[in-house]
C-alpha positions in Angstrom: 0.0 0.0 0.0 1.2 3.5 -0.8 2.1 5.8 2.1 0.7 9.3 1.8 3.6 11.8 1.8 3.5 14.5 4.4 3.5 17.4 1.9 0.1 16.4 0.4 -2.9 18.2 1.7 -5.3 15.9 0.0 -3.8 12.6 -1.0 -4.9 10.0 -3.5 -7.8 8.5 -1.6 -8.8 11.7 0.3 -12.1 13.3 -0.5 -12.0 17.1 -0.2 -15.3 19.0 0.4 -17.3 19.6 -2.8 -16.7 23.3 -3.0 -12.9 22.9 -2.6 -13.0 20.0 -5.1 -14.8 22.2 -7.7 -12.2 25.0 -7.4 -9.3 22.6 -7.6 -10.9 21.1 -10.7 -11.3 24.6 -12.1 -7.7 25.3 -11.4 -6.6 22.2 -13.4 -9.1 23.0 -16.3 -7.5 26.4 -16.6 -4.1 24.8 -17.3 -5.8 22.1 -19.6 -7.2 24.9 -21.8 -3.8 25.9 -22.8 -3.6 22.9 -25.0 -6.8 24.0 -26.9 -4.5 26.4 -28.7 -3.3 23.5 -30.9 -6.7 22.8 -32.5 -7.1 26.5 -33.2 -3.6 26.6 -34.7 -4.3 23.7 -37.0 -7.6 25.2 -38.2 -6.0 28.6 -38.9 -3.2 27.0 -40.8 -5.6 25.3 -43.2 -7.8 28.3 -43.5 -10.7 26.8 -41.7 -13.7 28.6 -40.2 -14.5 29.6 -36.6 -17.1 26.9 -36.6 -14.4 24.3 -37.4 -12.2 25.6 -34.6 -14.9 25.6 -32.1 -16.1 22.1 -33.0 -12.4 20.8 -32.9 -12.0 22.3 -29.5 -15.3 21.0 -28.2 -14.5 17.4 -29.4 -11.1 17.7 -27.7 -12.8 18.7 -24.5 -15.1 15.7 -24.7 -12.1 13.4 -25.3 -10.1 14.9 -22.5 -13.0 14.7 -20.0 -13.6 11.1 -20.7 -9.9 10.4 -20.6 -9.2 11.9 -17.2 -12.0 9.9 -15.7 -10.9 6.6 -17.2 -7.3 7.4 -16.1 -8.5 7.8 -12.5 -10.0 4.3 -12.4 -8.3 1.8 -10.1 -10.1 -1.4 -11.2 -10.3 -3.0 -14.6 -7.8 -3.1 -17.5 -7.6 0.7 -18.0 -6.7 3.4 -15.6 -3.8 4.2 -13.4 -5.9 5.4 -10.5 -4.2 8.8 -10.4 -5.1 12.4 -10.9 -3.4 12.7 -14.3 -5.4 14.9 -16.7 -5.5 14.4 -20.5 -4.7 17.4 -22.8 -4.2 18.0 -26.5 -0.8 16.4 -26.7 2.1 18.4 -28.1 3.6 15.2 -29.4 0.9 15.1 -32.0 1.2 18.6 -33.3 3.7 18.1 -36.2 2.0 14.9 -37.5 -1.5 16.5 -37.1 -0.4 19.6 -39.0 1.0 17.4 -41.8 -2.3 15.5 -42.0 -4.4 18.6 -42.0 -2.5 20.2 -44.9 -2.5 16.9 -46.8 -6.1 15.9 -46.5 -7.9 18.2 -44.1 -9.6 17.5 -40.8 -11.0 14.2 -41.9 -7.5 12.8 -42.4 -6.5 14.2 -39.0 -9.3 12.3 -37.3 -8.7 9.1 -39.2 -4.9 9.0 -38.5 -5.6 10.0 -34.8 -7.9 6.9 -34.7 -5.1 4.7 -36.1 -2.6 6.1 -33.7 -4.8 5.4 -30.7 -5.1 1.7 -31.7 -1.3 1.5 -31.8 -1.1 3.0 -28.3 -3.5 0.4 -27.1 -1.3 -2.3 -28.5 1.8 -0.7 -26.8 0.0 -0.7 -23.4 -0.3 -4.5 -23.5 3.4 -5.0 -23.9 4.8 -2.2 -21.9 5.1 -4.1 -18.6 7.5 -6.5 -20.3 9.7 -3.6 -21.4 10.8 -2.5 -17.9 14.5 -2.9 -18.6 14.1 -0.1 -21.2 12.9 2.3 -18.5 15.4 2.5 -15.6 15.2 5.5 -13.3 17.7 7.6 -15.3 15.7 7.1 -18.6 12.3 7.8 -17.0 13.8 10.9 -15.1 15.2 12.3 -18.4 11.7 12.0 -20.0 10.0 13.7 -17.1 12.7 16.4 -17.0 12.6 17.0 -20.7 8.8 17.3 -20.7 9.3 20.3 -18.4 12.2 21.7 -20.3 10.6 21.5 -23.8 7.6 23.6 -22.7 9.8 26.4 -21.4 9.9 28.0 -24.9 6.1 28.2 -25.0 5.9 29.4 -21.4 8.4 32.2 -21.9 7.0 33.3 -25.2 3.7 33.8 -23.4 5.2 35.2 -20.2 7.3 38.0 -22.0 4.7 38.5 -24.9 7.4 39.1 -27.5 6.3 41.5 -30.2 7.4 44.2 -32.6 8.7 43.8 -36.1 11.6 41.6 -35.0 9.7 39.7 -32.4 12.1 40.8 -29.8 10.3 43.6 -28.1 8.9 42.9 -24.6 5.7 44.4 -23.7 6.1 46.2 -20.3 2.5 45.9 -19.2 2.4 42.2 -20.2 5.7 41.6 -18.3 4.4 43.2 -15.1 1.2 41.2 -15.4 3.2 37.9 -15.8 5.6 38.8 -13.0 2.9 39.7 -10.5 0.9 36.7 -11.4 3.8 34.4 -10.9 4.9 36.2 -7.7 1.3 35.7 -6.3 1.4 32.0 -7.0 4.9 31.5 -5.5 4.2 33.7 -2.4 1.0 31.8 -1.6 2.7 28.4 -2.2 5.8 29.1 -0.1 4.4 31.2 2.7 0.6 30.6 2.4 -1.3 28.2 4.6 -4.6 26.3 4.3 -6.8 27.4 1.4 -4.4 30.1 0.2 -1.7 27.5 -0.5 -4.2 25.0 -1.9 -5.6 27.5 -4.5 -2.3 29.4 -5.0 -2.4 28.9 -8.8 -6.1 29.8 -9.2 -5.7 32.9 -7.0 -2.7 33.9 -9.1 -4.7 33.5 -12.3 -7.6 35.7 -10.9 -5.0 38.3 -10.1 -3.6 37.9 -13.6 -6.9 38.4 -15.2 -7.6 41.6 -13.1 -4.2 43.0 -14.1 -4.6 42.2 -17.7 -7.9 44.1 -17.7 -6.3 47.0 -15.9 -3.4 47.2 -18.3 -5.7 46.8 -21.4 -4.3 43.5 -22.5 -7.7 42.1 -23.7 -8.5 42.7 -27.4 -12.2 43.6 -27.0 -12.9 43.5 -30.7 -11.4 40.0 -31.0 -13.3 38.8 -27.9 -16.6 40.0 -29.5 -15.8 38.1 -32.7 -14.8 34.9 -30.8 -18.2 34.9 -28.9 -20.2 34.7 -32.2 -20.8 31.0 -31.6 -24.0 29.2 -30.4 -24.7 28.6 -26.8 -25.4 25.0 -27.2 -24.1 22.4 -29.7 -23.4 18.7 -29.9 -19.6 18.1 -30.2 -20.2 15.7 -33.1 -22.3 18.2 -35.1 -20.6 18.9 -38.4 -18.1 16.0 -38.1 -16.3 15.8 -41.5 -15.8 12.0 -41.3 -12.6 10.0 -41.4 -10.0 9.3 -44.0 -6.6 7.4 -44.0 -3.3 7.8 -45.8 -0.7 5.0 -45.4 2.0 7.5 -46.1 1.2 9.4 -42.9 1.2 6.3 -40.8 5.0 6.6 -39.9 4.7 10.2 -38.6 1.7 9.3 -36.4 3.3 6.2 -35.0 6.4 8.3 -34.0 4.0 10.8 -32.5 2.2 8.2 -30.4 5.4 6.6 -29.4 6.7 9.9 -28.0 3.4 10.5 -26.4 3.5 7.0 -24.8 7.0 7.5 -23.5 6.0 10.9 -22.0 3.0 9.1 -20.3 5.5 6.6 -18.8 7.4 9.6 -17.2 4.1 11.3 -16.1 2.7 8.2 -14.5 6.0 7.5 -12.8 5.9 11.0 -11.3 2.4 10.3 -10.1 3.5 7.1 -8.5 6.4 8.9 -6.8 4.5 11.9 -5.5 1.8 9.8 -4.0 3.9 7.3 -2.2 6.5 8.3 0.4 8.0 4.8 0.1 8.3 4.8 -3.7 11.1 2.7 -5.0 10.6 2.0 -8.7 8.0 2.3 -11.5 5.1 -0.1 -11.3 4.9 -1.1 -14.9 1.6 -2.9 -14.6 0.1 0.4 -13.3 1.9 2.3 -16.2 0.4 -0.2 -18.7 -3.1 0.4 -17.5 -2.5 4.2 -17.6 -1.2 4.0 -21.2 -4.4 2.1 -22.2 -6.5 4.9 -20.6 -4.4 7.4 -22.6 -5.1 5.4 -25.8 -8.8 5.3 -25.0 -8.7 9.2 -24.6 -7.0 9.4 -28.1 -9.5 6.9 -29.5 -12.4 9.1 -28.4 -10.6 12.1 -29.9 -10.3 10.3 -33.2 -14.0 9.1 -33.2 -15.5 12.5 -32.0 -13.1 14.6 -34.2 -10.7 16.0 -31.6 -7.0 16.5 -31.2 -4.8 13.6 -30.1 -4.8 13.3 -26.3 -1.8 12.7 -24.0 -1.3 13.0 -20.2 -0.5 16.5 -18.9 2.9 17.1 -17.2 1.9 20.7 -16.4 -1.2 19.5 -14.4 0.9 17.0 -12.5 3.3 19.8 -11.7 0.2 21.8 -10.5 -0.8 18.9 -8.3 2.7 18.8 -6.7 2.6 22.6 -6.2 -0.8 22.7 -4.5 -0.4 19.4 -2.6 -3.8 18.0 -3.9 -3.7 14.7 -5.8 -7.1 13.2 -4.8 -8.6 11.0 -7.5 -12.0 12.6 -6.9 -10.6 15.8 -8.4 -10.1 13.9 -11.7 -13.8 12.9 -11.8 -14.9 16.6 -11.3 -12.4 17.7 -14.0 -13.8 15.1 -16.4 -17.4 16.0 -15.6 -16.9 19.8 -16.1 -15.0 19.3 -19.3 -17.7 16.9 -20.7 -20.5 19.5 -19.8 -18.5 22.4 -21.3 -18.0 20.5 -24.5 -21.7 21.1 -25.2 -21.4 24.8 -24.7 -19.1 26.5 -27.3 -19.2 29.9 -25.6 -17.7 28.4 -22.4 -14.9 27.0 -24.5 -14.1 30.5 -25.8 -14.1 31.9 -22.3 -11.3 29.5 -21.2 -9.4 30.0 -24.4 -9.2 33.7 -23.8 -6.6 33.5 -21.0 -4.2 36.4 -21.3 -0.8 35.3 -22.6 1.3 36.5 -19.6 -1.1 34.7 -17.2 -0.8 31.6 -19.3 3.0 31.9 -19.2 3.2 32.5 -15.5 0.9 29.4 -14.8 3.1 27.3 -17.0 6.3 28.4 -15.4 4.9 27.7 -12.0 3.9 24.1 -12.9 7.1 23.4 -14.8 9.3 24.3 -11.9 7.9 21.2 -10.0 8.1 19.0 -13.1 11.8 19.7 -13.8 12.7 19.1 -10.2 10.6 15.9 -10.2 12.6 14.6 -13.2 16.0 15.4 -11.4 14.8 13.5 -8.2 13.9 10.4 -10.3 17.3 10.4 -12.0 19.1 10.8 -8.7 17.1 8.1 -6.9 19.6 5.6 -8.3 23.4 5.5 -7.9 25.1 7.1 -10.9 28.3 6.0 -12.7 30.0 7.0 -15.9 27.5 5.1 -18.1 24.4 6.5 -16.5 26.0 10.0 -16.5 26.4 9.8 -20.3 22.8 8.4 -20.8 21.4 11.4 -18.9 23.8 14.1 -20.0 24.0 13.3 -23.7 20.3 12.8 -24.1 19.5 16.1 -22.5 22.2 18.0 -24.4 21.3 16.7 -27.9 17.6 17.1 -27.2 18.0 20.7 -26.1 20.2 21.4 -29.1 17.1 21.2 -31.4 15.6 24.2 -29.5 18.8 26.0 -28.9 20.2 25.8 -32.4 17.2 25.8 -34.8 17.8 24.1 -38.0 20.8 22.2 -36.8 19.3 18.9 -38.0 17.8 20.2 -41.2 20.0 18.0 -43.3 18.9 14.8 -41.5 17.4 12.1 -43.8 13.6 12.1 -44.3 13.2 8.9 -42.2 14.9 10.6 -39.3 13.1 13.9 -39.6 10.2 13.1 -37.1 12.7 12.1 -34.4 14.8 15.2 -34.7 12.0 17.7 -35.0 11.1 17.5 -31.3 13.6 17.9 -28.4 11.4 15.5 -26.3 11.4 12.9 -29.0 15.1 13.1 -29.6 16.0 13.0 -25.9 13.7 10.1 -25.3 14.9 7.9 -28.2 18.6 8.7 -27.5 18.1 7.9 -23.8 16.7 4.5 -24.8 19.4 3.7 -27.3 22.2 4.8 -25.0 20.7 2.8 -22.1 20.7 -0.4 -24.2 24.2 0.4 -25.5 25.8 1.0 -22.1 24.2 -2.2 -20.6 26.7 -4.1 -22.8 29.4 -5.5 -20.5 27.6 -5.0 -17.3 27.5 -8.2 -15.4 24.5 -8.8 -13.2 26.7 -10.6 -10.8 30.1 -9.9 -9.3 32.6 -11.8 -7.1 35.0 -10.5 -4.5 37.7 -12.8 -2.8 39.3 -11.5 0.3 41.1 -12.4 3.4 39.2 -11.0 6.4 41.4 -8.8 8.5 42.5 -5.2 8.7 40.9 -3.0 6.1 38.3 -5.4 4.8 35.6 -2.8 5.5 36.8 -0.3 3.0 37.3 -3.1 0.4 33.7 -4.3 0.9 32.2 -0.8 0.7 34.3 0.2 -2.3 33.3 -3.0 -4.1 29.5 -2.6 -3.3 29.6 1.1 -4.2 31.2 0.4 -7.6 28.8 -2.4 -8.4 25.9 -0.4 -7.2 26.8 2.3 -9.7 27.0 -0.2 -12.5 23.6 -1.7 -11.7 21.9 1.6 -10.9 20.9 0.4 -7.5 19.4 2.5 -4.7 21.9 4.1 -2.3 20.3 2.9 0.8 20.1 -0.8 -0.3 23.7 -0.9 -1.3 24.7 0.7 2.1 22.6 -1.8 4.0 24.2 -4.7 2.1 27.7 -3.5 2.7 27.0 -3.0 6.4 25.5 -6.5 6.7 28.5 -8.1 4.9 31.0 -6.4 7.2 29.0 -7.6 10.3 29.0 -11.1 8.9 32.8 -10.9 8.2 33.3 -9.8 11.9 31.4 -12.9 13.1 33.4 -15.2 10.7 36.7 -13.7 12.0 35.7 -14.2 15.6 34.8 -17.8 15.0 37.5 -18.9 12.6 40.4 -16.4 12.9 41.9 -13.9 10.4 43.3 -16.4 7.9 40.1 -18.0 6.6 39.6 -17.1 2.8 36.1 -15.7 1.9 34.4 -15.6 -1.4 31.6 -13.2 -1.7 29.2 -13.1 -4.7 26.7 -10.4 -5.3 23.9 -10.7 -7.8 21.4 -7.9 -8.7 18.2 -7.4 -10.6 15.8 -4.5 -10.5 13.9 -6.1 -7.6 16.4 -8.1 -5.7 20.0 -7.9 -4.3 21.4 -11.3 -3.3 24.7 -11.8 -1.6 26.4 -15.2 -0.9 29.3 -15.4 1.5 31.2 -18.7 1.3 34.2 -19.9 3.4 35.7 -23.1 4.9 35.0 -23.0 8.7 32.5 -22.9 11.5 29.0 -21.5 10.7 27.6 -18.7 12.9 24.3 -19.4 14.6 21.2 -17.1 14.1 20.6 -14.5 16.7 17.1 -13.5 17.5 18.0 -11.0 20.2 20.9 -8.9 21.3 23.2 -10.3 24.1 22.8 -8.8 27.5 25.3 -6.0 28.4 26.8 -8.2 31.2 27.5 -11.0 28.7 29.7 -8.9 26.4 32.9 -10.4 27.8 33.5 -13.3 25.4 33.7 -13.8 21.6 30.4 -15.7 21.5 28.5 -12.6 22.7 30.1 -10.5 20.0 29.4 -13.1 17.4 25.7 -13.0 18.5 25.7 -9.3 18.3 27.1 -9.2 14.8 24.7 -11.9 13.5 21.8 -9.9 15.1 22.9 -6.9 13.1 23.2 -9.0 9.9 19.6 -10.1 10.3 18.5 -6.6 11.0 20.1 -5.2 7.8 19.1 -8.1 5.5 15.5 -8.8 4.5 16.3 -12.5 4.7 19.3 -14.4 6.1 19.9 -18.2 5.4 22.8 -20.1 6.9 23.9 -23.4 5.1 26.6 -26.0 5.1 28.0 -27.5 1.9 30.6 -30.1 2.7 33.4 -28.2 4.6 32.1 -24.8 3.5 29.7 -22.5 5.4 27.5 -20.2 3.3 25.6 -17.1 4.4 22.9 -16.1 2.0 21.7 -12.5 2.4 18.7 -11.1 0.5 17.8 -7.4 0.1 14.6 -6.2 -1.5 15.1 -3.4 -4.0 
């Protein structure tokens, strides 16, 4: 069972009061609405009408609302059981744009439908691919999800304008700064409801300042509101079409989306469990299937491809509210709003500096979450290069635009997105650097002066190779040293010892073999008055061995004694 972290106000299974839940849901919906820019951008690029844009957004709302509810389910084949909202996925943007320009919105919806089926297939095999997603790879994905959105966040925060696009609007900058300052102040120094609703309060302050500084385009707002009050999301659906030539770009898009979902769900697991150790790939598989269902609904209803939202997870961390019931409210509100186009327009009118400030607030938590996942395992040279090179080459796409413009056509989808490039490179490097790493290692030593340093150095080195957790390696080294103390006291300094350690992601097993007398198990510490002979010290050492190890077995094989120590990982 997961242990609720102390920093959460409302944990996974908590049920906040209805009013609080509603405003928490509204806070998340405000962030979700940022993604509705993608459908609008697609429609504008192909010269579509306002009706097309509104219908596209409404269908995306419907898909996201159903998706967040399915994602929150804990029973059945689909659903991770976490508050992990679905949004219009940025991974789909380039492929969707290509489809829209090639065959219009009907081709977009048909290819999104095909991509969702591929994601459903991926969800069934993901649990068997755990070796591909050690902590350093998952952490890179989570971190890059945050880093890749910085460009969008900063463009909105600073509202760049002018002929060269390098002029910063002072009123917009003041609005963004004061909005972000409000959120941070309430999060760091606020208490109770002020801390819980820090992002929503910051947004309200931002809207007020935007109105005060005249940042709303009243003429554009009036034009945007020329839509009906009520309309079915499926009204005016253009149908579906398919193009085999576009299958590859959409499969790459859904693969990147799925890998991002792995990172998002891993973050959800970590922030909801104080005793988190490793990704639960069964849970991740169910979450990916829920993600695929959301994309399936988008393809059927005529919406934008859906993916889990890293920004909303960051918001959950910042506010300390991760209750699953919030997801149900988010889904319910989005589904209702999908039938009211004017409501969609209201949310889409968020001022740019307020949008940017909200993203920067949420992304701060996301980037740090990625770093924490990376550093939850021991690092060595191999893992350093997996993390470092993946991030460097991924960010190079954004830092040096056009650097990969000469890449072959088959590689273009992978190098058009910094998230996609980092993710794929991390996977490749992880597999490459696993070559030559033995899952078991042997140390032969003569117990005596200095064996403690030798044991700890050996275990630290192997722990780095294996990517083991620091505390498990330290416990194992301490248990081994205590066992060697007992062996020395029973058999003298000259007895040769062979130690073999074997590791997998779940277990660390150590076998200590030597010719000589076996120590007895010790179920309790010796009395203080008895600490005058070697037997008492042997008993104390064996008691400590059994405390450190999760399981200790003592065997005899011919003239050899064997101590088998097991440690859960």
